[in-house]
C-alpha positions in Angstrom: 23.6 16.8 9.4 20.6 14.7 10.5 18.5 17.9 10.8 19.6 19.1 7.4 18.7 15.8 5.8 15.2 15.7 7.4 14.6 19.3 6.5 15.6 18.6 2.9 13.3 15.6 2.8 10.4 17.7 4.2 11.0 20.4 1.5 10.5 17.7 -1.1 7.6 15.9 0.7 5.4 19.0 1.1 5.2 20.0 -2.6 5.0 16.3 -3.5 1.9 15.9 -1.3 0.3 19.1 -2.6 0.8 17.8 -6.2 -0.7 14.5 -5.3 -3.7 16.1 -3.5 -4.3 18.5 -6.5 -4.1 15.7 -9.0 -6.5 13.4 -7.1 -8.9 16.2 -6.3 -9.7 16.9 -10.0 -12.0 13.9 -10.7 -12.7 11.9 -7.6 -15.0 8.8 -7.9 -17.6 10.5 -5.8 -17.3 14.3 -5.3 -19.7 14.4 -2.3 -17.9 11.6 -0.5 -14.6 13.3 -1.3 -15.8 16.5 0.3 -16.8 14.7 3.4 -13.5 12.8 3.6 -11.5 16.0 3.2 -13.4 18.1 5.8 -11.3 16.6 8.6 -8.1 17.2 6.7 -9.0 20.8 6.2 -9.8 21.1 9.9 -6.4 19.5 10.7 -4.5 22.1 8.6 -6.5 24.9 10.2 -5.5 23.7 13.7 -1.9 23.2 12.7 -1.8 26.7 11.2 -3.5 28.2 14.2 -1.1 26.8 16.8 2.1 27.2 14.7 3.5 29.9 17.0 2.8 27.9 20.2 3.9 24.5 18.9 5.9 23.2 16.0 6.3 19.5 15.1 9.7 18.2 14.2 10.5 17.5 10.6 10.2 13.8 11.3 6.7 14.2 12.7 5.7 16.3 9.7 7.0 13.7 7.3 5.0 11.0 9.2 1.8 13.2 9.1 2.2 13.8 5.4 2.7 10.1 4.7 -0.6 9.4 6.5 -2.4 12.2 4.6 -1.1 10.8 1.3 -2.8 7.5 2.0 -6.0 9.3 3.0 -5.8 11.4 -0.2 -5.7 8.2 -2.2 -8.6 6.7 -0.3 -10.8 9.8 -0.6 -10.2 9.9 -4.4 -11.5 6.4 -5.1 -13.6 6.1 -1.9 -11.9 3.7 0.6 -13.8 0.6 -0.4 -12.9 1.0 -4.1 -9.2 1.7 -4.1 -8.0 -0.6 -6.9 -4.9 -2.0 -5.2 -5.8 -5.5 -6.5 -5.6 -4.2 -10.1 -2.3 -2.6 -9.4 -0.9 -5.7 -7.8 -2.2 -7.9 -10.6 -0.6 -5.7 -13.2 2.8 -6.2 -11.5 2.5 -9.9 -10.5 -0.2 -11.4 -12.7 -2.4 -12.3 -9.7 -4.4 -10.3 -7.2 -3.3 -9.5 -3.7 -6.6 -10.6 -2.2 -6.2 -14.0 -3.7 -2.8 -14.4 -2.0 -4.2 -13.7 1.5 -7.7 -15.1 0.9 -9.4 -11.7 1.4 -13.0 -11.2 0.2 -13.2 -7.4 0.7 -11.2 -4.3 -0.1 -8.8 -3.8 2.8 -7.4 -0.4 1.9 -9.5 1.2 4.7 -8.0 -1.3 7.2 -4.5 -0.3 6.1 -5.2 3.4 6.7 -6.7 2.8 10.1 -3.5 0.7 11.0 -1.3 3.5 9.7 -3.2 6.1 11.7 -1.8 4.5 14.8 1.6 3.5 13.3 2.4 6.8 11.6 0.9 9.3 14.0 1.9 7.9 17.4 5.3 9.6 17.2 3.9 13.1 16.4 1.2 12.7 19.1 3.9 11.7 21.6 5.9 14.7 20.6 2.9 16.9 21.3 2.4 15.4 24.8 6.1 15.8 25.6 6.0 19.5 24.7 2.6 20.7 25.8 1.7 18.4 28.7 5.3 17.8 29.6 4.8 14.1 30.5 7.7 11.8 31.1 8.3 8.1 31.7 5.3 5.7 31.4 2.8 8.4 30.5 4.9 9.6 27.6 4.4 6.2 26.0 0.8 5.4 27.2 -0.9 8.6 26.3 -0.3 8.4 22.5 -1.8 4.9 22.6 -4.8 6.2 24.6 -5.2 9.2 22.3 -5.2 6.9 19.2 -7.9 4.6 20.6 -10.1 7.5 21.8 -9.9 9.4 18.6 -10.5 6.2 16.6 -13.7 5.7 18.6 -14.6 9.4 18.0 -14.1 9.0 14.3 -16.3 5.9 14.1 -19.0 7.9 15.9 -18.6 10.7 13.3 -18.9 8.2 10.5 -22.0 6.8 12.0 -23.5 10.2 12.4 -22.6 11.2 8.8 -24.1 8.0 7.4 -27.3 8.6 9.4 -27.5 12.2 8.3 -26.8 11.8 4.6 -28.0 8.3 4.0 -28.1 6.6 0.6 -25.0 5.9 -1.4 -23.1 8.9 0.1 -23.6 7.6 3.6 -22.6 4.1 2.7 -19.5 5.3 0.8 -18.4 7.3 3.8 -19.2 4.5 6.3 -17.4 1.9 4.2 -18.4 -1.2 6.2 -18.6 -3.4 3.1 -21.2 -5.5 4.9 -19.0 -6.2 7.9 -21.0 -5.7 11.2 -17.7 -5.6 13.1 -16.1 -3.0 10.8 -15.8 -0.2 13.4 -14.4 -2.6 16.0 -11.7 -3.9 13.6 -10.8 -0.4 12.5 -10.3 0.8 16.1 -8.3 -2.4 16.9 -6.0 -1.9 14.0 -5.4 1.7 14.9 -4.6 0.7 18.4 -2.3 -2.1 17.1 -0.5 0.3 14.9 0.1 2.8 17.7 1.2 0.0 20.0 3.8 -1.2 17.5 5.0 2.4 17.0 5.3 3.0 20.8 7.2 -0.3 21.3 9.6 0.7 18.5 10.1 4.1 20.0 10.8 2.7 23.4 13.2 0.1 22.0 15.1 2.8 20.0 15.2 5.2 23.0 16.6 2.4 25.2 19.1 1.4 22.6 20.3 4.9 21.9 20.0 5.9 25.6 18.3 9.1 24.6 14.9 10.3 23.6 15.0 12.4 20.4 11.4 13.5 20.7 11.9 14.8 24.3 15.1 16.6 23.2 13.1 18.3 20.4 10.3 19.3 22.8 12.9 20.6 25.3 14.6 22.6 22.6 11.3 24.2 21.5 10.5 25.0 25.1 13.8 26.9 25.6 13.2 28.8 22.5 9.8 30.0 23.6 11.0 31.1 27.1 
């Protein structure tokens, strides 16, 4: 029953994401920045398609990946530093979200970095359980380590792209908004998101006295034998 429900949700989520992507791809705020932002997404889909016969994510993992990609799609349409969440919040409540928290910058990029860790820690853990066959402490530590290392790699890619393209395109892609500690904060938020996700997974596994991700990985392994 649970598998049928998650599979049904995935069948809705995939076309919903494709519709969202197509709608926001039509007239992005900055086409060149949009192309840069979506290059990594295209690479991700190519990798997932290439390894589909060797490894398949569970429906839950795919739903989490699609949720993260939906946020990224929104950010790439407006450019991350200009997503008008303040205008949306103001239209609902009559006051801006930034004024509530005392923010002075657009924090949508911070949200996405946090969600990178929060939403993708489970799929990454599933991958390590299936391919590397880790158990115990390493099954919880490696997703956190992966999140921090890939976050650092992404910040280096941003830096390289900004240096290469320069001008407004480089600044839009970099998105520091004048914060000299922007890269450090982004990596810290990604790590925090992953840590929260891992702690929740550990608590749920302990409470249920079972590890659903390991059971999925073990099932896939038996099918491929």
